N, C-alpha and C positions, 0 to 999 in steps of 0.2 A: 596189363593192368593200368587203368587210368589213374592219374595222379590228380588229387584235388588241391587247388591252390587257394589259399585264403589271403585276401587283401584287406589290410586295415583301412579304416576311414581316412586316415591321413594320406595313405598311398593313392586312394582313389581321387583325391583332389588334384593330384598332379598328372593324372591320366588324360589323354586327349578326349574330346567330346565323343560320347558314344551315341549311336543312332537313337536308342530308346530312352536316353536320359534327358531329352529336351523338355519334357513336360513341366518340370519345375525349374527349368533353366532361366534364371533372371538375367538381366542385361549386364550386371556386374560379372557374373560367371562367363558370359559370352565374351565380354571384353578381355577377360583373363586368358581364355583359350586363344583368342586372336592375338593377344599381345605376346604369348609364348612363341608364336611363329614357328611351331614345330610341324605344322600341317603341310603335307605335300599336295600336289594338284588334286588328286583324287579325294583326299580328305577334305580339301576346300570345297570341291563341287558337291560332296556329300553333305557338308555343313550347310551350304547354300540351299540345297534341296530340302533339307530338314527344316530350316528356318522358314522357307517359303511355304512348306506344307503345314507346319504347326502354328505359324504366326503370319498368315497371309495378309493381314491388314495392319500389322505393326511396322510402320515405316521406319521407326528408329532402329529396330533389330535388322530389318532388311538393309537399310543404309549402312549400318555398322559392318555387316558381313560383306556386302558388295564393295564398300570403300576399301576394306582391308584386302579382299581378294584381288581387286583390280590394281591395287598398289603393288602387289606381288606379280600379277600376270596381266599387265596392261594391254597386251596384244590380242587378248581373247575377245574379239569384237562381238561375238554372240552374247557374251555376258554383259557388255555395254548395252546391247539391245534389250536384254531382259531387265536390266536395271532401269532403263528408260521406260519400259512398259510398266514397271511397278510405280514409277514416278507419275506416269500418265494416269494411272488408275487412282493413285492416292494423294497426288499433290497438284500444284498448279502447273500451267504450261511453262512458266519461267523456270521451274525446277527441272523440267525435262530438258529444256535448252541448256541448263547448266551441266547436266550429265553429258549431253552430246558435245558440248564445248570441251569438257574434260577428256572425252573420248578422242576427239580429233587432236588434242594436244598430246595425248599419250600414244596414239596409233595414227599418226598423221598420214602415213602412206597405206592405210587400209582402205581398200575399195568398199568393203562391207560397211565400215563405220560411216563413210561419206554417203553411201547409198541410203542407209537407215536414217541418217540425219536429214538429208535432202528430202526423202520420202515423208518424214515427219513434218518438215517445214511446209511441204505442199498442202498438208491438211491443217496446219496450225497458223500459218501466216496469211494475211489477206493481201498484202502488197506484192505484186508480181516482181517488182524490182528487188525486194529483199530476198525473194526466193532465187532469182537469177544471180544475185551476188553470192549467195551460199553455194549454188551450183558452180559458179565461177571459181570460188575458193577450192572446192573439192576437185574440180577438173584440173586446176593448177598443180595440185599435188599428185593426183592419180590418173590424170587423163592420158598419160603415155603408157600406162600399165597394160600389158597384153590382155588381162582379164577385166579391163575397165568397162567393157561393153554394157554391163548392167547399169552403171551410172550414166553412161551416154544415152542409153535407152530411156532411162527415167527423165533425163533432161529433155530429150527430144519429145517425149510424151507430154511433159509440162508445156513446152513451147507450142506443140500442136494444140493442146487444150486452150491456150491463150489466143490462138489464131493470129499470132504475130508472125507472119510469113517471112519477114526479113530476118527476124531472130532465128527462126527455124532454119532458114537457108544458111545463116552463119554457123549454126551448130553442126550442120552436115559438113560444111567446108572444114571446120575444125576437127570433127571426128575422122574425116578422111586423111588428115595429115599424119596420123600415127597408126602404125600397124596394131590392130587388136584382133582378138579371136573372131569377131563378127564384122570385120571391116568390109567384107564382100556384101553384106546386107545393106550397109550405108551406101555403098557404091551403086548397088542395084536400085535403090530408092531415089537416087538423084536424077 
């Protein structure tokens, strides 16, 4: 026999956010849910998904949920990328750089964060020296990581596109100094 449970209005206010309740969910209620901090990882990701689907152009709600989530889970580099994509779509380039700077401060040794940041800079910055400096920062933190080949590949791609052969040669020499998953490819190319 199924038991029916009745919940009063005052009890529902303290319940976590439910998937179908976002329609009338204002920013104050969203802040309250986030402030309670009772959400686990899967509840957070569900909340992010719901906010993205129901309020795709509301940068305030998107920022509120991403800022709170990334404060709890700063090493989730894929969410930094998604946050930057929202900022790219809805804000200025400076706001995107702010997200990436926060990302590299929070997840300094994440190859994925540096890859995304450097990739974005290649399309957003005009001065090759600024892009090189950013790659240099990234390489200084993750260049010795066994799985850093994606960042090295992106850096080499950039230098090749600039046709600065001395810089490209220096990058190959640096890449060959550290064992990485694709080290043999760099050796074969030199």
